[in-house]
DSSP file (Angstrom, degrees, kcal/mol; ACC not computed):
  #  RESIDUE AA STRUCTURE BP1 BP2  ACC     N-H-->O    O-->H-N    N-H-->O    O-->H-N    TCO  KAPPA ALPHA  PHI   PSI    X-CA   Y-CA   Z-CA
    1    1 A M              0   0    0      0, 0.0    58,-3.3     0, 0.0     2,-0.6   0.000 360.0 360.0 360.0 154.7  169.7  146.4   66.3
    2    2 A I  B >   -A   58   0A   0     56,-0.2     3,-0.7    45,-0.1     2,-0.5  -0.781 360.0-131.3 -88.3 120.4  168.9  146.7   62.6
    3    3 A K  T 3  S-     0   0    0     54,-2.2    54,-0.3    -2,-0.6    -1,-0.0  -0.603  73.5  -7.2 -82.5 122.6  172.0  145.5   60.6
    4    4 A G  T 3  S+     0   0    0     -2,-0.5    -1,-0.2    52,-0.1    -2,-0.0   0.580  98.0 102.6  82.6  13.8  173.3  147.7   57.8
    5    5 A L    <   +     0   0    0     -3,-0.7    41,-0.4    42,-0.0    42,-0.4  -0.041  42.9 139.3-119.4  33.2  170.6  150.4   57.5
    6    6 A D        -     0   0    0      1,-0.1    39,-0.3    39,-0.1     3,-0.1  -0.547  31.4-173.7 -79.0 140.1  172.3  153.3   59.2
    7    7 A N  S    S+     0   0    0     37,-3.3     2,-0.3     1,-0.3    38,-0.2   0.665  74.0  14.8 -98.9 -25.4  171.9  156.8   57.7
    8    8 A A  E     -B   44   0B   0     36,-1.7    36,-2.7     2,-0.0     2,-0.4  -0.997  57.2-157.6-151.1 148.1  174.3  158.5   60.1
    9    9 A L  E     +B   43   0B   0     -2,-0.3     2,-0.3    34,-0.2    34,-0.2  -0.995  22.3 167.3-127.3 123.7  177.0  157.6   62.6
   10   10 A I  E     -B   42   0B   0     32,-2.4    32,-3.2    -2,-0.4     2,-0.5  -0.902  31.6-125.5-130.9 162.1  177.9  160.0   65.4
   11   11 A F  E     +B   41   0B   0     -2,-0.3     2,-0.3    30,-0.2    30,-0.2  -0.946  35.3 166.0-110.6 124.7  179.9  159.7   68.6
   12   12 A T        -     0   0    0     28,-2.2     3,-0.0    -2,-0.5    -2,-0.0  -0.933  39.1-134.3-134.9 157.8  178.2  160.8   71.8
   13   13 A S  S    S+     0   0    0     -2,-0.3     2,-0.3     1,-0.1    28,-0.1   0.619  87.0  32.7 -89.1 -12.9  179.1  160.3   75.4
   14   14 A T  S  > S-     0   0    0     26,-0.1     4,-1.4     1,-0.1     5,-0.1  -0.964  72.2-124.2-141.7 157.6  175.6  159.3   76.5
   15   15 A K  H  > S+     0   0    0     -2,-0.3     4,-2.7     1,-0.2     5,-0.2   0.838 112.7  60.7 -67.5 -31.5  172.5  157.5   75.2
   16   16 A E  H  > S+     0   0    0      1,-0.2     4,-2.3     2,-0.2    -1,-0.2   0.895 103.8  48.8 -61.7 -40.2  170.5  160.6   76.0
   17   17 A A  H  > S+     0   0    0      2,-0.2     4,-1.9     1,-0.2    -1,-0.2   0.863 110.6  52.0 -66.6 -35.5  172.6  162.6   73.6
   18   18 A C  H  X S+     0   0    0     -4,-1.4     4,-1.7     2,-0.2    -2,-0.2   0.936 110.5  46.9 -63.9 -47.3  172.1  159.9   71.0
   19   19 A L  H  X S+     0   0    0     -4,-2.7     4,-2.3     1,-0.2    -2,-0.2   0.893 111.0  51.8 -63.2 -40.2  168.3  160.0   71.4
   20   20 A A  H  X S+     0   0    0     -4,-2.3     4,-2.0     1,-0.2    -1,-0.2   0.876 105.9  55.6 -63.4 -37.4  168.4  163.8   71.2
   21   21 A S  H  X S+     0   0    0     -4,-1.9     4,-0.5     2,-0.2    -1,-0.2   0.891 108.0  48.7 -62.3 -39.3  170.4  163.5   68.0
   22   22 A C  H >< S+     0   0    0     -4,-1.7     3,-1.0     1,-0.2     8,-0.4   0.944 112.3  47.2 -64.6 -48.0  167.7  161.3   66.5
   23   23 A L  H 3< S+     0   0    0     -4,-2.3    -2,-0.2     1,-0.2    -1,-0.2   0.809 117.3  43.6 -64.4 -29.6  164.9  163.6   67.5
   24   24 A N  H 3< S+     0   0    0     -4,-2.0    -1,-0.2    -5,-0.2    -2,-0.2   0.400  81.8 128.5 -97.1   1.5  166.7  166.7   66.2
   25   25 A E    <<  +     0   0    0     -3,-1.0     5,-0.3    -4,-0.5    -3,-0.0  -0.364  28.2 175.0 -62.9 132.8  167.9  165.1   62.9
   26   26 A R        +     0   0    0      3,-0.1    -1,-0.1    -2,-0.1     3,-0.1   0.599  66.1  68.8-113.9 -18.7  167.0  167.3   59.9
   27   27 A R  S    S-     0   0    0      1,-0.2     2,-0.3     2,-0.0    -2,-0.1   0.772 117.3  -3.5 -75.8 -25.3  168.6  165.5   56.9
   28   28 A F  S    S-     0   0    0     17,-0.0     2,-0.8     0, 0.0    -1,-0.2  -0.958  86.8 -85.8-155.9 165.1  166.2  162.5   57.1
   29   29 A T        -     0   0    0     -2,-0.3     2,-0.7    -3,-0.1    -3,-0.1  -0.718  44.1-143.6 -80.4 110.8  163.4  161.3   59.3
   30   30 A C        +     0   0    0     -2,-0.8    16,-0.3    -8,-0.4     3,-0.1  -0.668  29.8 167.0 -81.6 114.4  165.1  159.4   62.1
   31   31 A R        +     0   0    0     14,-2.4    38,-2.6    -2,-0.7     2,-0.3   0.650  63.7  15.6-100.3 -21.2  162.9  156.4   63.1
   32   32 A S  E     -CD  45  68B   0     13,-1.8    13,-2.4    36,-0.3     2,-0.3  -0.995  55.9-162.7-153.0 157.7  165.5  154.6   65.2
   33   33 A A  E     -CD  44  67B   0     34,-2.4    34,-3.2    -2,-0.3     2,-0.4  -0.988   5.3-158.8-139.2 146.9  168.7  154.9   67.0
   34   34 A E  E     -CD  43  66B   0      9,-2.1     9,-2.7    -2,-0.3     2,-0.5  -0.997   9.5-160.7-127.1 128.6  171.2  152.4   68.4
   35   35 A Y  E     -CD  42  65B   0     30,-2.5    30,-2.3    -2,-0.4     2,-0.7  -0.945   5.4-155.7-116.5 126.6  173.7  153.3   71.1
   36   36 A N  E  >  - D   0  64B   0      5,-2.6     4,-1.7    -2,-0.5     5,-0.4  -0.889   1.3-162.7-100.5 114.2  176.9  151.4   71.8
   37   37 A Y  T  4 S+     0   0    0     26,-2.6    -1,-0.1    -2,-0.7    27,-0.1   0.690  87.5  47.9 -70.9 -20.0  178.0  151.9   75.4
   38   38 A V  T  4 S+     0   0    0     25,-0.4    -1,-0.2     1,-0.1    26,-0.1   0.918 123.7  26.8 -86.6 -50.0  181.5  150.6   74.7
   39   39 A T  T  4 S-     0   0    0      2,-0.1    -2,-0.2   -28,-0.0     3,-0.1   0.569  96.8-131.1 -90.6  -9.8  182.4  152.5   71.5
   40   40 A L     <  +     0   0    0     -4,-1.7   -28,-2.2     1,-0.2     2,-0.3   0.742  54.5 152.4  62.7  25.7  180.1  155.5   72.3
   41   41 A Q  E     -B   11   0B   0     -5,-0.4    -5,-2.6   -30,-0.2     2,-0.5  -0.673  32.9-159.3 -88.3 141.1  178.8  155.2   68.7
   42   42 A C  E     -BC  10  35B   0    -32,-3.2   -32,-2.4    -2,-0.3     2,-0.5  -0.974   4.7-161.6-122.0 115.0  175.3  156.3   67.9
   43   43 A H  E     -BC   9  34B   0     -9,-2.7    -9,-2.1    -2,-0.5     2,-0.4  -0.863   6.1-163.7-100.0 124.7  173.7  154.9   64.7
   44   44 A L  E     -BC   8  33B   0    -36,-2.7   -37,-3.3    -2,-0.5   -36,-1.7  -0.873  10.0-177.5-109.4 141.8  170.7  156.8   63.3
   45   45 A S  E     - C   0  32B   0    -13,-2.4   -14,-2.4    -2,-0.4   -13,-1.8  -0.989  37.7-142.8-141.7 147.3  168.4  155.3   60.8
   46   46 A E  S    S+     0   0    0    -41,-0.4     2,-0.3    -2,-0.3   -40,-0.1   0.418  89.1  74.6 -81.1   0.5  165.3  156.2   58.7
   47   47 A H        -     0   0    0    -42,-0.4     2,-0.3   -15,-0.1    -2,-0.1  -0.779  57.2-176.7-111.7 155.5  164.1  152.6   59.4
   48   48 A D    >>  -     0   0    0     -2,-0.3     3,-1.0    20,-0.1     4,-0.9  -0.832  50.1 -85.2-136.3-179.4  162.7  150.9   62.4
   49   49 A R  T 34 S+     0   0    0     -2,-0.3   -17,-0.0     1,-0.3     9,-0.0   0.714 127.4  50.3 -64.7 -18.9  161.6  147.3   63.0
   50   50 A R  T 34 S+     0   0    0      1,-0.1    -1,-0.3     0, 0.0    -3,-0.0   0.707 108.3  51.0 -88.7 -21.6  158.2  147.9   61.5
   51   51 A S  T <4 S+     0   0    0     -3,-1.0     2,-0.2     2,-0.1    -2,-0.2   0.537  94.5  83.0 -96.2  -6.9  159.4  149.6   58.3
   52   52 A V  S  < S-     0   0    0     -4,-0.9     2,-0.0     1,-0.1    -5,-0.0  -0.623  81.0-108.2 -98.1 157.4  161.9  146.9   57.1
   53   53 A S    >   -     0   0    0     -2,-0.2     3,-1.5     1,-0.1    -1,-0.1  -0.264  33.6-104.6 -75.0 168.1  161.2  143.8   55.2
   54   54 A E  T 3  S+     0   0    0      1,-0.3    -1,-0.1     3,-0.0    -2,-0.0   0.689 116.9  68.8 -66.4 -17.6  161.4  140.3   56.8
   55   55 A N  T 3  S+     0   0    0      2,-0.1     2,-0.3     0, 0.0    -1,-0.3   0.630  78.6  95.0 -77.6 -13.4  164.7  139.8   55.0
   56   56 A V  S <  S-     0   0    0     -3,-1.5     2,-0.5     1,-0.1   -52,-0.1  -0.634  78.3-125.5 -82.7 135.6  166.5  142.4   57.1
   57   57 A E        -     0   0    0     -2,-0.3   -54,-2.2   -54,-0.3     2,-0.5  -0.682  13.3-156.2 -89.3 125.3  168.3  141.0   60.1
   58   58 A M  B     -A    2   0A   0     -2,-0.5     2,-0.4   -56,-0.2   -56,-0.2  -0.885  20.1-161.3 -93.7 126.2  167.6  142.2   63.6
   59   59 A V        -     0   0    0    -58,-3.3     2,-0.7    -2,-0.5    -2,-0.0  -0.920  16.0-143.0-117.5 133.6  170.7  141.5   65.7
   60   60 A D        -     0   0    0     -2,-0.4     2,-0.5     5,-0.0     5,-0.1  -0.854  27.5-177.9 -93.2 113.9  170.9  141.3   69.5
   61   61 A V    >   -     0   0    0     -2,-0.7     3,-1.6     3,-0.3     2,-0.2  -0.953  27.7-120.7-119.5 128.5  174.3  142.8   70.5
   62   62 A Q  T 3  S+     0   0    0     -2,-0.5     3,-0.1     1,-0.2    -2,-0.0  -0.446  99.4  21.5 -65.6 134.2  175.6  143.0   74.0
   63   63 A G  T 3  S+     0   0    0      1,-0.2   -26,-2.6    -2,-0.2   -25,-0.4   0.510 103.8 101.7  86.9   5.2  176.3  146.5   75.1
   64   64 A V  E <   -D   36   0B   0     -3,-1.6     2,-0.4   -28,-0.2    -3,-0.3  -0.986  53.1-161.0-125.5 130.4  174.0  148.1   72.4
   65   65 A D  E     -D   35   0B   0    -30,-2.3   -30,-2.5    -2,-0.4     2,-0.4  -0.893   8.1-147.8-109.4 141.7  170.5  149.4   73.0
   66   66 A Y  E     -D   34   0B   0     -2,-0.4     2,-0.3   -32,-0.2   -32,-0.2  -0.908  17.2-175.8-109.0 132.8  168.0  149.9   70.2
   67   67 A F  E     -D   33   0B   0    -34,-3.2   -34,-2.4    -2,-0.4     2,-0.4  -0.955  12.2-150.2-129.5 146.9  165.5  152.8   70.4
   68   68 A E  E     -D   32   0B   0     -2,-0.3     2,-1.2   -36,-0.2   -36,-0.3  -0.930  23.1-121.0-117.3 144.6  162.5  153.8   68.2
   69   69 A N    >   +     0   0    0    -38,-2.6     3,-0.8    -2,-0.4   -37,-0.0  -0.701  33.4 173.4 -82.4  97.5  161.2  157.3   67.7
   70   70 A L  T 3   +     0   0    0     -2,-1.2    -1,-0.2     1,-0.2   -39,-0.0   0.401  65.2  79.2 -87.0   2.4  157.6  156.9   68.8
   71   71 A C  T >   +     0   0    0      2,-0.1     3,-1.7     3,-0.1    -1,-0.2   0.619  65.7 110.7 -83.3 -13.4  157.0  160.7   68.5
   72   72 A L  T <  S+     0   0    0     -3,-0.8     3,-0.1     1,-0.3   -41,-0.0  -0.411  88.4   6.9 -65.4 132.1  156.6  160.4   64.7
   73   73 A G  T 3  S+     0   0    0      1,-0.3    -1,-0.3    -2,-0.1     2,-0.2   0.521  91.6 145.6  77.1   4.8  153.0  161.0   63.7
   74   74 A C    <   -     0   0    0     -3,-1.7     2,-0.5     1,-0.0    -1,-0.3  -0.510  40.3-144.9 -74.5 142.7  151.8  162.1   67.1
   75   75 A K        -     0   0    0     -2,-0.2     2,-0.4    -3,-0.1    -1,-0.0  -0.939  11.0-148.6-108.7 129.7  149.2  164.7   67.3
   76   76 A Y        -     0   0    0     -2,-0.5     2,-0.5     2,-0.0    -2,-0.0  -0.811   4.5-155.0-100.4 135.5  149.5  167.1   70.2
   77   77 A F              0   0    0     -2,-0.4    -2,-0.0     1,-0.1     0, 0.0  -0.937 360.0 360.0-111.4 128.0  146.4  168.7   71.7
   78   78 A Y              0   0    0     -2,-0.5    -1,-0.1     0, 0.0    -2,-0.0   0.377 360.0 360.0-109.4 360.0  146.7  172.0   73.5
């Protein structure tokens, strides 16, 4: 997880709800989400591992999954 760069904290009962919250976020461009299975906390961030400097700490925490929004910048062809 990216330490200290959260834009929003919400409580959800599932990781799917956390991911949906990131995709539906309107206040900022959500680039990543972290879901804590123990506390049911969902951390949303405008940053991902590619957008932060090398000085930002990525932390491996047991019981927490880190997700990135790979839909940003996608072009859809119909």
